[in-house]
PDB file of N, H, CA, C and O in Angstrom:
ATOM      1  N   UNK A   1     -51.967  36.947  -3.752  1.00  0.00           N
ATOM      2  CA  UNK A   1     -53.105  37.278  -2.902  1.00  0.00           C
ATOM      3  C   UNK A   1     -53.182  36.267  -1.757  1.00  0.00           C
ATOM      4  O   UNK A   1     -53.384  35.075  -1.988  1.00  0.00           O
ATOM      5  N   UNK A   2     -53.023  36.746  -0.531  1.00  0.00           N
ATOM      6  H   UNK A   2     -52.859  37.714  -0.344  1.00  0.00           H
ATOM      7  CA  UNK A   2     -53.165  35.899   0.654  1.00  0.00           C
ATOM      8  C   UNK A   2     -54.642  35.652   0.915  1.00  0.00           C
ATOM      9  O   UNK A   2     -55.427  36.598   0.984  1.00  0.00           O
ATOM     10  N   UNK A   3     -55.029  34.384   1.060  1.00  0.00           N
ATOM     11  H   UNK A   3     -54.391  33.615   1.004  1.00  0.00           H
ATOM     12  CA  UNK A   3     -56.422  34.055   1.395  1.00  0.00           C
ATOM     13  C   UNK A   3     -56.559  34.061   2.910  1.00  0.00           C
ATOM     14  O   UNK A   3     -55.801  33.395   3.615  1.00  0.00           O
ATOM     15  N   UNK A   4     -57.537  34.825   3.403  1.00  0.00           N
ATOM     16  H   UNK A   4     -58.152  35.366   2.829  1.00  0.00           H
ATOM     17  CA  UNK A   4     -57.677  35.006   4.845  1.00  0.00           C
ATOM     18  C   UNK A   4     -59.109  34.817   5.299  1.00  0.00           C
ATOM     19  O   UNK A   4     -60.060  35.113   4.576  1.00  0.00           O
ATOM     20  N   UNK A   5     -59.236  34.312   6.523  1.00  0.00           N
ATOM     21  H   UNK A   5     -58.463  34.072   7.111  1.00  0.00           H
ATOM     22  CA  UNK A   5     -60.513  34.310   7.220  1.00  0.00           C
ATOM     23  C   UNK A   5     -60.388  35.406   8.281  1.00  0.00           C
ATOM     24  O   UNK A   5     -59.624  35.245   9.233  1.00  0.00           O
ATOM     25  N   UNK A   6     -61.118  36.516   8.141  1.00  0.00           N
ATOM     26  H   UNK A   6     -61.739  36.647   7.367  1.00  0.00           H
ATOM     27  CA  UNK A   6     -60.929  37.650   9.053  1.00  0.00           C
ATOM     28  C   UNK A   6     -61.185  37.308  10.524  1.00  0.00           C
ATOM     29  O   UNK A   6     -60.622  37.960  11.404  1.00  0.00           O
ATOM     30  N   UNK A   7     -62.012  36.314  10.809  1.00  0.00           N
ATOM     31  H   UNK A   7     -62.469  35.785  10.094  1.00  0.00           H
ATOM     32  CA  UNK A   7     -62.299  35.953  12.202  1.00  0.00           C
ATOM     33  C   UNK A   7     -61.109  35.269  12.870  1.00  0.00           C
ATOM     34  O   UNK A   7     -61.044  35.219  14.099  1.00  0.00           O
ATOM     35  N   UNK A   8     -60.166  34.741  12.087  1.00  0.00           N
ATOM     36  H   UNK A   8     -60.219  34.782  11.089  1.00  0.00           H
ATOM     37  CA  UNK A   8     -59.019  34.022  12.641  1.00  0.00           C
ATOM     38  C   UNK A   8     -57.733  34.853  12.631  1.00  0.00           C
ATOM     39  O   UNK A   8     -56.648  34.303  12.819  1.00  0.00           O
ATOM     40  N   UNK A   9     -57.838  36.148  12.420  1.00  0.00           N
ATOM     41  H   UNK A   9     -58.720  36.595  12.268  1.00  0.00           H
ATOM     42  CA  UNK A   9     -56.649  36.999  12.347  1.00  0.00           C
ATOM     43  C   UNK A   9     -56.060  37.375  13.701  1.00  0.00           C
ATOM     44  O   UNK A   9     -54.883  37.724  13.784  1.00  0.00           O
ATOM     45  N   UNK A  10     -56.858  37.309  14.761  1.00  0.00           N
ATOM     46  H   UNK A  10     -57.814  37.025  14.693  1.00  0.00           H
ATOM     47  CA  UNK A  10     -56.378  37.731  16.073  1.00  0.00           C
ATOM     48  C   UNK A  10     -55.136  36.936  16.470  1.00  0.00           C
ATOM     49  O   UNK A  10     -55.136  35.706  16.415  1.00  0.00           O
ATOM     50  N   UNK A  11     -54.073  37.648  16.872  1.00  0.00           N
ATOM     51  H   UNK A  11     -54.073  38.647  16.916  1.00  0.00           H
ATOM     52  CA  UNK A  11     -52.778  37.110  17.289  1.00  0.00           C
ATOM     53  C   UNK A  11     -52.010  36.431  16.156  1.00  0.00           C
ATOM     54  O   UNK A  11     -51.069  35.680  16.411  1.00  0.00           O
ATOM     55  N   UNK A  12     -52.402  36.686  14.914  1.00  0.00           N
ATOM     56  H   UNK A  12     -53.167  37.296  14.706  1.00  0.00           H
ATOM     57  CA  UNK A  12     -51.633  36.139  13.791  1.00  0.00           C
ATOM     58  C   UNK A  12     -50.384  36.987  13.575  1.00  0.00           C
ATOM     59  O   UNK A  12     -50.348  38.163  13.937  1.00  0.00           O
ATOM     60  N   UNK A  13     -49.357  36.373  12.980  1.00  0.00           N
ATOM     61  H   UNK A  13     -49.386  35.417  12.687  1.00  0.00           H
ATOM     62  CA  UNK A  13     -48.053  37.008  12.791  1.00  0.00           C
ATOM     63  C   UNK A  13     -47.862  37.348  11.319  1.00  0.00           C
ATOM     64  O   UNK A  13     -48.243  36.581  10.435  1.00  0.00           O
ATOM     65  N   UNK A  14     -47.260  38.523  11.067  1.00  0.00           N
ATOM     66  H   UNK A  14     -46.950  39.147  11.785  1.00  0.00           H
ATOM     67  CA  UNK A  14     -47.061  39.011   9.705  1.00  0.00           C
ATOM     68  C   UNK A  14     -45.685  39.623   9.551  1.00  0.00           C
ATOM     69  O   UNK A  14     -45.128  40.178  10.498  1.00  0.00           O
ATOM     70  N   UNK A  15     -45.138  39.514   8.341  1.00  0.00           N
ATOM     71  H   UNK A  15     -45.591  39.063   7.572  1.00  0.00           H
ATOM     72  CA  UNK A  15     -43.856  40.122   7.998  1.00  0.00           C
ATOM     73  C   UNK A  15     -44.080  41.136   6.889  1.00  0.00           C
ATOM     74  O   UNK A  15     -44.717  40.835   5.879  1.00  0.00           O
ATOM     75  N   UNK A  16     -43.557  42.332   7.081  1.00  0.00           N
ATOM     76  H   UNK A  16     -43.040  42.576   7.902  1.00  0.00           H
ATOM     77  CA  UNK A  16     -43.665  43.374   6.061  1.00  0.00           C
ATOM     78  C   UNK A  16     -42.707  43.047   4.919  1.00  0.00           C
ATOM     79  O   UNK A  16     -41.543  42.726   5.159  1.00  0.00           O
ATOM     80  N   UNK A  17     -43.183  43.125   3.694  1.00  0.00           N
ATOM     81  H   UNK A  17     -44.129  43.385   3.499  1.00  0.00           H
ATOM     82  CA  UNK A  17     -42.335  42.857   2.527  1.00  0.00           C
ATOM     83  C   UNK A  17     -41.320  43.977   2.323  1.00  0.00           C
ATOM     84  O   UNK A  17     -40.231  43.741   1.800  1.00  0.00           O
ATOM     85  N   UNK A  18     -41.667  45.182   2.728  1.00  0.00           N
ATOM     86  H   UNK A  18     -42.552  45.374   3.153  1.00  0.00           H
ATOM     87  CA  UNK A  18     -40.787  46.340   2.599  1.00  0.00           C
ATOM     88  C   UNK A  18     -40.720  47.044   3.955  1.00  0.00           C
ATOM     89  O   UNK A  18     -41.427  48.029   4.168  1.00  0.00           O
ATOM     90  N   UNK A  19     -39.877  46.553   4.879  1.00  0.00           N
ATOM     91  H   UNK A  19     -39.303  45.752   4.705  1.00  0.00           H
ATOM     92  CA  UNK A  19     -39.820  47.123   6.234  1.00  0.00           C
ATOM     93  C   UNK A  19     -39.412  48.592   6.232  1.00  0.00           C
ATOM     94  O   UNK A  19     -38.588  49.031   5.430  1.00  0.00           O
ATOM     95  N   UNK A  20     -40.011  49.332   7.149  1.00  0.00           N
ATOM     96  H   UNK A  20     -40.680  48.976   7.801  1.00  0.00           H
ATOM     97  CA  UNK A  20     -39.674  50.740   7.349  1.00  0.00           C
ATOM     98  C   UNK A  20     -39.351  50.946   8.815  1.00  0.00           C
ATOM     99  O   UNK A  20     -40.014  50.380   9.684  1.00  0.00           O
ATOM    100  N   UNK A  21     -38.336  51.754   9.099  1.00  0.00           N
ATOM    101  H   UNK A  21     -37.798  52.214   8.393  1.00  0.00           H
ATOM    102  CA  UNK A  21     -37.926  52.067  10.475  1.00  0.00           C
ATOM    103  C   UNK A  21     -37.597  50.803  11.271  1.00  0.00           C
ATOM    104  O   UNK A  21     -37.906  50.717  12.459  1.00  0.00           O
ATOM    105  N   UNK A  22     -36.969  49.820  10.612  1.00  0.00           N
ATOM    106  H   UNK A  22     -36.719  49.890   9.647  1.00  0.00           H
ATOM    107  CA  UNK A  22     -36.574  48.547  11.226  1.00  0.00           C
ATOM    108  C   UNK A  22     -37.765  47.738  11.723  1.00  0.00           C
ATOM    109  O   UNK A  22     -37.572  46.767  12.454  1.00  0.00           O
ATOM    110  N   UNK A  23     -38.983  48.104  11.353  1.00  0.00           N
ATOM    111  H   UNK A  23     -39.140  48.893  10.759  1.00  0.00           H
ATOM    112  CA  UNK A  23     -40.180  47.353  11.755  1.00  0.00           C
ATOM    113  C   UNK A  23     -40.499  46.334  10.667  1.00  0.00           C
ATOM    114  O   UNK A  23     -41.011  46.679   9.602  1.00  0.00           O
ATOM    115  N   UNK A  24     -40.190  45.080  10.955  1.00  0.00           N
ATOM    116  H   UNK A  24     -39.774  44.800  11.820  1.00  0.00           H
ATOM    117  CA  UNK A  24     -40.389  44.012   9.982  1.00  0.00           C
ATOM    118  C   UNK A  24     -41.485  43.042  10.421  1.00  0.00           C
ATOM    119  O   UNK A  24     -42.306  42.620   9.606  1.00  0.00           O
ATOM    120  N   UNK A  25     -41.497  42.690  11.701  1.00  0.00           N
ATOM    121  H   UNK A  25     -40.830  43.032  12.363  1.00  0.00           H
ATOM    122  CA  UNK A  25     -42.443  41.702  12.215  1.00  0.00           C
ATOM    123  C   UNK A  25     -43.590  42.388  12.952  1.00  0.00           C
ATOM    124  O   UNK A  25     -43.391  43.327  13.723  1.00  0.00           O
ATOM    125  N   UNK A  26     -44.804  41.884  12.688  1.00  0.00           N
ATOM    126  H   UNK A  26     -44.966  41.121  12.062  1.00  0.00           H
ATOM    127  CA  UNK A  26     -46.020  42.476  13.252  1.00  0.00           C
ATOM    128  C   UNK A  26     -46.935  41.395  13.803  1.00  0.00           C
ATOM    129  O   UNK A  26     -46.866  40.233  13.403  1.00  0.00           O
ATOM    130  N   UNK A  27     -47.792  41.803  14.728  1.00  0.00           N
ATOM    131  H   UNK A  27     -47.848  42.747  15.053  1.00  0.00           H
ATOM    132  CA  UNK A  27     -48.769  40.921  15.354  1.00  0.00           C
ATOM    133  C   UNK A  27     -50.131  41.615  15.343  1.00  0.00           C
ATOM    134  O   UNK A  27     -50.231  42.801  15.658  1.00  0.00           O
ATOM    135  N   UNK A  28     -51.170  40.877  14.981  1.00  0.00           N
ATOM    136  H   UNK A  28     -51.089  39.913  14.725  1.00  0.00           H
ATOM    137  CA  UNK A  28     -52.529  41.424  15.032  1.00  0.00           C
ATOM    138  C   UNK A  28     -52.990  41.335  16.486  1.00  0.00           C
ATOM    139  O   UNK A  28     -53.152  40.238  17.020  1.00  0.00           O
ATOM    140  N   UNK A  29     -53.202  42.490  17.128  1.00  0.00           N
ATOM    141  H   UNK A  29     -53.071  43.381  16.694  1.00  0.00           H
ATOM    142  CA  UNK A  29     -53.519  42.510  18.553  1.00  0.00           C
ATOM    143  C   UNK A  29     -54.994  42.742  18.854  1.00  0.00           C
ATOM    144  O   UNK A  29     -55.439  42.500  19.976  1.00  0.00           O
ATOM    145  N   UNK A  30     -55.761  43.207  17.865  1.00  0.00           N
ATOM    146  H   UNK A  30     -55.399  43.403  16.953  1.00  0.00           H
ATOM    147  CA  UNK A  30     -57.181  43.482  18.120  1.00  0.00           C
ATOM    148  C   UNK A  30     -57.967  43.451  16.820  1.00  0.00           C
ATOM    149  O   UNK A  30     -57.464  43.834  15.763  1.00  0.00           O
ATOM    150  N   UNK A  31     -59.217  42.985  16.915  1.00  0.00           N
ATOM    151  H   UNK A  31     -59.625  42.674  17.773  1.00  0.00           H
ATOM    152  CA  UNK A  31     -60.148  43.015  15.787  1.00  0.00           C
ATOM    153  C   UNK A  31     -61.242  44.025  16.106  1.00  0.00           C
ATOM    154  O   UNK A  31     -61.764  44.050  17.221  1.00  0.00           O
ATOM    155  N   UNK A  32     -61.584  44.849  15.137  1.00  0.00           N
ATOM    156  H   UNK A  32     -61.160  44.829  14.232  1.00  0.00           H
ATOM    157  CA  UNK A  32     -62.669  45.818  15.298  1.00  0.00           C
ATOM    158  C   UNK A  32     -63.836  45.340  14.438  1.00  0.00           C
ATOM    159  O   UNK A  32     -63.710  45.203  13.222  1.00  0.00           O
ATOM    160  N   UNK A  33     -64.975  45.088  15.086  1.00  0.00           N
ATOM    161  H   UNK A  33     -65.078  45.199  16.075  1.00  0.00           H
ATOM    162  CA  UNK A  33     -66.145  44.520  14.414  1.00  0.00           C
ATOM    163  C   UNK A  33     -67.330  45.480  14.489  1.00  0.00           C
ATOM    164  O   UNK A  33     -67.379  46.367  15.341  1.00  0.00           O
ATOM    165  N   UNK A  34     -68.286  45.281  13.573  1.00  0.00           N
ATOM    166  H   UNK A  34     -68.245  44.560  12.881  1.00  0.00           H
ATOM    167  CA  UNK A  34     -69.524  46.046  13.645  1.00  0.00           C
ATOM    168  C   UNK A  34     -70.500  45.329  14.582  1.00  0.00           C
ATOM    169  O   UNK A  34     -70.138  44.339  15.217  1.00  0.00           O
ATOM    170  N   UNK A  35     -71.730  45.825  14.667  1.00  0.00           N
ATOM    171  H   UNK A  35     -72.025  46.629  14.151  1.00  0.00           H
ATOM    172  CA  UNK A  35     -72.725  45.269  15.584  1.00  0.00           C
ATOM    173  C   UNK A  35     -73.072  43.817  15.262  1.00  0.00           C
ATOM    174  O   UNK A  35     -73.480  43.068  16.149  1.00  0.00           O
ATOM    175  N   UNK A  36     -72.915  43.421  14.020  1.00  0.00           N
ATOM    176  H   UNK A  36     -72.583  44.029  13.299  1.00  0.00           H
ATOM    177  CA  UNK A  36     -73.260  42.053  13.607  1.00  0.00           C
ATOM    178  C   UNK A  36     -72.088  41.084  13.733  1.00  0.00           C
ATOM    179  O   UNK A  36     -72.236  39.897  13.441  1.00  0.00           O
ATOM    180  N   UNK A  37     -70.928  41.575  14.162  1.00  0.00           N
ATOM    181  H   UNK A  37     -70.809  42.539  14.399  1.00  0.00           H
ATOM    182  CA  UNK A  37     -69.769  40.716  14.342  1.00  0.00           C
ATOM    183  C   UNK A  37     -68.875  40.604  13.120  1.00  0.00           C
ATOM    184  O   UNK A  37     -67.943  39.799  13.111  1.00  0.00           O
ATOM    185  N   UNK A  38     -69.139  41.392  12.090  1.00  0.00           N
ATOM    186  H   UNK A  38     -69.895  42.046  12.097  1.00  0.00           H
ATOM    187  CA  UNK A  38     -68.304  41.384  10.892  1.00  0.00           C
ATOM    188  C   UNK A  38     -67.032  42.183  11.150  1.00  0.00           C
ATOM    189  O   UNK A  38     -67.091  43.324  11.607  1.00  0.00           O
ATOM    190  N   UNK A  39     -65.884  41.581  10.856  1.00  0.00           N
ATOM    191  H   UNK A  39     -65.836  40.654  10.484  1.00  0.00           H
ATOM    192  CA  UNK A  39     -64.608  42.250  11.082  1.00  0.00           C
ATOM    193  C   UNK A  39     -64.442  43.364  10.053  1.00  0.00           C
ATOM    194  O   UNK A  39     -64.539  43.133   8.847  1.00  0.00           O
ATOM    195  N   UNK A  40     -64.191  44.575  10.545  1.00  0.00           N
ATOM    196  H   UNK A  40     -64.112  44.763  11.524  1.00  0.00           H
ATOM    197  CA  UNK A  40     -63.987  45.733   9.676  1.00  0.00           C
ATOM    198  C   UNK A  40     -62.515  46.113   9.593  1.00  0.00           C
ATOM    199  O   UNK A  40     -61.978  46.305   8.502  1.00  0.00           O
ATOM    200  N   UNK A  41     -61.861  46.221  10.755  1.00  0.00           N
ATOM    201  H   UNK A  41     -62.297  46.065  11.641  1.00  0.00           H
ATOM    202  CA  UNK A  41     -60.475  46.662  10.839  1.00  0.00           C
ATOM    203  C   UNK A  41     -59.711  45.788  11.825  1.00  0.00           C
ATOM    204  O   UNK A  41     -60.297  45.030  12.597  1.00  0.00           O
ATOM    205  N   UNK A  42     -58.383  45.915  11.780  1.00  0.00           N
ATOM    206  H   UNK A  42     -57.906  46.531  11.152  1.00  0.00           H
ATOM    207  CA  UNK A  42     -57.504  45.229  12.724  1.00  0.00           C
ATOM    208  C   UNK A  42     -56.525  46.239  13.309  1.00  0.00           C
ATOM    209  O   UNK A  42     -56.298  47.304  12.735  1.00  0.00           O
ATOM    210  N   UNK A  43     -55.954  45.895  14.443  1.00  0.00           N
ATOM    211  H   UNK A  43     -56.138  45.029  14.909  1.00  0.00           H
ATOM    212  CA  UNK A  43     -54.847  46.672  14.992  1.00  0.00           C
ATOM    213  C   UNK A  43     -53.600  45.830  14.808  1.00  0.00           C
ATOM    214  O   UNK A  43     -53.527  44.696  15.281  1.00  0.00           O
ATOM    215  N   UNK A  44     -52.620  46.395  14.117  1.00  0.00           N
ATOM    216  H   UNK A  44     -52.679  47.316  13.734  1.00  0.00           H
ATOM    217  CA  UNK A  44     -51.373  45.714  13.815  1.00  0.00           C
ATOM    218  C   UNK A  44     -50.268  46.371  14.631  1.00  0.00           C
ATOM    219  O   UNK A  44     -50.062  47.581  14.540  1.00  0.00           O
ATOM    220  N   UNK A  45     -49.551  45.571  15.433  1.00  0.00           N
ATOM    221  H   UNK A  45     -49.718  44.588  15.507  1.00  0.00           H
ATOM    222  CA  UNK A  45     -48.525  46.113  16.318  1.00  0.00           C
ATOM    223  C   UNK A  45     -47.147  45.619  15.891  1.00  0.00           C
ATOM    224  O   UNK A  45     -46.952  44.420  15.692  1.00  0.00           O
ATOM    225  N   UNK A  46     -46.190  46.536  15.751  1.00  0.00           N
ATOM    226  H   UNK A  46     -46.349  47.510  15.913  1.00  0.00           H
ATOM    227  CA  UNK A  46     -44.809  46.181  15.438  1.00  0.00           C
ATOM    228  C   UNK A  46     -44.176  45.531  16.668  1.00  0.00           C
ATOM    229  O   UNK A  46     -44.282  46.056  17.777  1.00  0.00           O
ATOM    230  N   UNK A  47     -43.528  44.404  16.473  1.00  0.00           N
ATOM    231  H   UNK A  47     -43.442  43.978  15.572  1.00  0.00           H
ATOM    232  CA  UNK A  47     -42.927  43.673  17.586  1.00  0.00           C
ATOM    233  C   UNK A  47     -41.753  44.444  18.177  1.00  0.00           C
ATOM    234  O   UNK A  47     -41.604  44.493  19.398  1.00  0.00           O
ATOM    235  N   UNK A  48     -40.926  45.042  17.343  1.00  0.00           N
ATOM    236  H   UNK A  48     -41.047  45.002  16.351  1.00  0.00           H
ATOM    237  CA  UNK A  48     -39.721  45.732  17.810  1.00  0.00           C
ATOM    238  C   UNK A  48     -40.028  47.003  18.588  1.00  0.00           C
ATOM    239  O   UNK A  48     -39.472  47.216  19.665  1.00  0.00           O
ATOM    240  N   UNK A  49     -40.901  47.848  18.059  1.00  0.00           N
ATOM    241  H   UNK A  49     -41.353  47.675  17.183  1.00  0.00           H
ATOM    242  CA  UNK A  49     -41.143  49.167  18.660  1.00  0.00           C
ATOM    243  C   UNK A  49     -42.457  49.273  19.432  1.00  0.00           C
ATOM    244  O   UNK A  49     -42.680  50.261  20.131  1.00  0.00           O
ATOM    245  N   UNK A  50     -43.318  48.282  19.315  1.00  0.00           N
ATOM    246  H   UNK A  50     -43.137  47.479  18.747  1.00  0.00           H
ATOM    247  CA  UNK A  50     -44.649  48.280  19.960  1.00  0.00           C
ATOM    248  C   UNK A  50     -45.571  49.363  19.407  1.00  0.00           C
ATOM    249  O   UNK A  50     -46.595  49.675  20.015  1.00  0.00           O
ATOM    250  N   UNK A  51     -45.213  49.942  18.253  1.00  0.00           N
ATOM    251  H   UNK A  51     -44.381  49.689  17.759  1.00  0.00           H
ATOM    252  CA  UNK A  51     -46.076  50.942  17.610  1.00  0.00           C
ATOM    253  C   UNK A  51     -47.276  50.225  16.998  1.00  0.00           C
ATOM    254  O   UNK A  51     -47.117  49.191  16.349  1.00  0.00           O
ATOM    255  N   UNK A  52     -48.467  50.766  17.199  1.00  0.00           N
ATOM    256  H   UNK A  52     -48.596  51.606  17.726  1.00  0.00           H
ATOM    257  CA  UNK A  52     -49.695  50.162  16.682  1.00  0.00           C
ATOM    258  C   UNK A  52     -50.294  51.029  15.591  1.00  0.00           C
ATOM    259  O   UNK A  52     -50.159  52.253  15.594  1.00  0.00           O
ATOM    260  N   UNK A  53     -50.952  50.369  14.666  1.00  0.00           N
ATOM    261  H   UNK A  53     -51.061  49.375  14.664  1.00  0.00           H
ATOM    262  CA  UNK A  53     -51.677  51.082  13.614  1.00  0.00           C
ATOM    263  C   UNK A  53     -52.963  50.317  13.308  1.00  0.00           C
ATOM    264  O   UNK A  53     -53.008  49.089  13.373  1.00  0.00           O
ATOM    265  N   UNK A  54     -53.986  51.061  12.979  1.00  0.00           N
ATOM    266  H   UNK A  54     -53.950  52.059  12.925  1.00  0.00           H
ATOM    267  CA  UNK A  54     -55.272  50.466  12.636  1.00  0.00           C
ATOM    268  C   UNK A  54     -55.392  50.419  11.117  1.00  0.00           C
ATOM    269  O   UNK A  54     -55.227  51.434  10.440  1.00  0.00           O
ATOM    270  N   UNK A  55     -55.681  49.235  10.589  1.00  0.00           N
ATOM    271  H   UNK A  55     -55.816  48.411  11.139  1.00  0.00           H
ATOM    272  CA  UNK A  55     -55.780  49.006   9.152  1.00  0.00           C
ATOM    273  C   UNK A  55     -57.034  48.220   8.828  1.00  0.00           C
ATOM    274  O   UNK A  55     -57.598  47.546   9.690  1.00  0.00           O
ATOM    275  N   UNK A  56     -57.460  48.308   7.596  1.00  0.00           N
ATOM    276  H   UNK A  56     -57.002  48.855   6.896  1.00  0.00           H
ATOM    277  CA  UNK A  56     -58.504  47.425   7.115  1.00  0.00           C
ATOM    278  C   UNK A  56     -57.906  46.027   6.996  1.00  0.00           C
ATOM    279  O   UNK A  56     -56.768  45.896   6.545  1.00  0.00           O
ATOM    280  N   UNK A  57     -58.627  44.982   7.382  1.00  0.00           N
ATOM    281  H   UNK A  57     -59.552  45.088   7.748  1.00  0.00           H
ATOM    282  CA  UNK A  57     -58.065  43.637   7.345  1.00  0.00           C
ATOM    283  C   UNK A  57     -57.734  43.198   5.921  1.00  0.00           C
ATOM    284  O   UNK A  57     -56.885  42.327   5.731  1.00  0.00           O
ATOM    285  N   UNK A  58     -58.388  43.783   4.917  1.00  0.00           N
ATOM    286  H   UNK A  58     -59.078  44.491   5.071  1.00  0.00           H
ATOM    287  CA  UNK A  58     -58.128  43.417   3.530  1.00  0.00           C
ATOM    288  C   UNK A  58     -56.714  43.819   3.091  1.00  0.00           C
ATOM    289  O   UNK A  58     -56.194  43.277   2.115  1.00  0.00           O
ATOM    290  N   UNK A  59     -56.097  44.753   3.796  1.00  0.00           N
ATOM    291  H   UNK A  59     -56.519  45.194   4.588  1.00  0.00           H
ATOM    292  CA  UNK A  59     -54.731  45.173   3.486  1.00  0.00           C
ATOM    293  C   UNK A  59     -53.768  43.990   3.541  1.00  0.00           C
ATOM    294  O   UNK A  59     -52.822  43.923   2.757  1.00  0.00           O
ATOM    295  N   UNK A  60     -54.004  43.059   4.462  1.00  0.00           N
ATOM    296  H   UNK A  60     -54.773  43.113   5.099  1.00  0.00           H
ATOM    297  CA  UNK A  60     -53.112  41.908   4.623  1.00  0.00           C
ATOM    298  C   UNK A  60     -53.213  40.915   3.467  1.00  0.00           C
ATOM    299  O   UNK A  60     -52.362  40.034   3.345  1.00  0.00           O
ATOM    300  N   UNK A  61     -54.217  41.036   2.632  1.00  0.00           N
ATOM    301  H   UNK A  61     -54.908  41.752   2.732  1.00  0.00           H
ATOM    302  CA  UNK A  61     -54.369  40.122   1.510  1.00  0.00           C
ATOM    303  C   UNK A  61     -53.368  40.391   0.391  1.00  0.00           C
ATOM    304  O   UNK A  61     -53.153  39.523  -0.456  1.00  0.00           O
ATOM    305  N   UNK A  62     -52.755  41.565   0.366  1.00  0.00           N
ATOM    306  H   UNK A  62     -52.930  42.270   1.053  1.00  0.00           H
ATOM    307  CA  UNK A  62     -51.813  41.928  -0.684  1.00  0.00           C
ATOM    308  C   UNK A  62     -50.443  41.326  -0.378  1.00  0.00           C
ATOM    309  O   UNK A  62     -49.731  41.817   0.498  1.00  0.00           O
ATOM    310  N   UNK A  63     -50.067  40.253  -1.105  1.00  0.00           N
ATOM    311  H   UNK A  63     -50.645  39.854  -1.817  1.00  0.00           H
ATOM    312  CA  UNK A  63     -48.805  39.575  -0.827  1.00  0.00           C
ATOM    313  C   UNK A  63     -47.592  40.365  -1.318  1.00  0.00           C
ATOM    314  O   UNK A  63     -46.459  39.958  -1.063  1.00  0.00           O
ATOM    315  N   UNK A  64     -47.797  41.462  -2.002  1.00  0.00           N
ATOM    316  H   UNK A  64     -48.718  41.793  -2.209  1.00  0.00           H
ATOM    317  CA  UNK A  64     -46.674  42.341  -2.355  1.00  0.00           C
ATOM    318  C   UNK A  64     -46.223  43.149  -1.147  1.00  0.00           C
ATOM    319  O   UNK A  64     -45.082  43.609  -1.109  1.00  0.00           O
ATOM    320  N   UNK A  65     -47.101  43.333  -0.152  1.00  0.00           N
ATOM    321  H   UNK A  65     -48.028  42.959  -0.183  1.00  0.00           H
ATOM    322  CA  UNK A  65     -46.781  44.117   1.039  1.00  0.00           C
ATOM    323  C   UNK A  65     -46.637  43.283   2.304  1.00  0.00           C
ATOM    324  O   UNK A  65     -45.879  43.649   3.203  1.00  0.00           O
ATOM    325  N   UNK A  66     -47.363  42.152   2.387  1.00  0.00           N
ATOM    326  H   UNK A  66     -47.979  41.855   1.658  1.00  0.00           H
ATOM    327  CA  UNK A  66     -47.395  41.369   3.619  1.00  0.00           C
ATOM    328  C   UNK A  66     -47.196  39.896   3.343  1.00  0.00           C
ATOM    329  O   UNK A  66     -47.706  39.363   2.358  1.00  0.00           O
ATOM    330  N   UNK A  67     -46.440  39.227   4.234  1.00  0.00           N
ATOM    331  H   UNK A  67     -46.026  39.660   5.035  1.00  0.00           H
ATOM    332  CA  UNK A  67     -46.207  37.789   4.184  1.00  0.00           C
ATOM    333  C   UNK A  67     -46.758  37.178   5.473  1.00  0.00           C
ATOM    334  O   UNK A  67     -46.577  37.739   6.554  1.00  0.00           O
ATOM    335  N   UNK A  68     -47.426  36.035   5.362  1.00  0.00           N
ATOM    336  H   UNK A  68     -47.573  35.579   4.485  1.00  0.00           H
ATOM    337  CA  UNK A  68     -47.924  35.348   6.555  1.00  0.00           C
ATOM    338  C   UNK A  68     -46.765  34.794   7.371  1.00  0.00           C
ATOM    339  O   UNK A  68     -45.803  34.269   6.812  1.00  0.00           O
ATOM    340  N   UNK A  69     -46.855  34.910   8.688  1.00  0.00           N
ATOM    341  H   UNK A  69     -47.637  35.336   9.143  1.00  0.00           H
ATOM    342  CA  UNK A  69     -45.812  34.402   9.578  1.00  0.00           C
ATOM    343  C   UNK A  69     -44.639  35.349   9.669  1.00  0.00           C
ATOM    344  O   UNK A  69     -44.613  36.398   9.024  1.00  0.00           O
ATOM    345  N   UNK A  70     -43.655  34.960  10.488  1.00  0.00           N
ATOM    346  H   UNK A  70     -43.676  34.108  11.011  1.00  0.00           H
ATOM    347  CA  UNK A  70     -42.440  35.759  10.640  1.00  0.00           C
ATOM    348  C   UNK A  70     -41.338  35.109   9.831  1.00  0.00           C
ATOM    349  O   UNK A  70     -40.958  33.965  10.082  1.00  0.00           O
ATOM    350  N   UNK A  71     -40.834  35.837   8.869  1.00  0.00           N
ATOM    351  H   UNK A  71     -41.142  36.766   8.665  1.00  0.00           H
ATOM    352  CA  UNK A  71     -39.804  35.281   7.975  1.00  0.00           C
ATOM    353  C   UNK A  71     -38.546  36.099   8.017  1.00  0.00           C
ATOM    354  O   UNK A  71     -37.578  35.778   7.328  1.00  0.00           O
TER     355      UNK A  71
END
């Protein structure tokens, strides 16, 4: 379990544990917050293809799927 502070995720780097379509390295490019400033979702962008996807930030806590940094 990766311990995360959701407010510090912007521009953080991640490696997919099981890459698909040659997309291994990702960057958090945007945080989506509610009216009170609580982070709800993130936008994760693949470095190789520039494809973006919106995910719940809690998804990154699963170390079976995501590794902190680029490895």
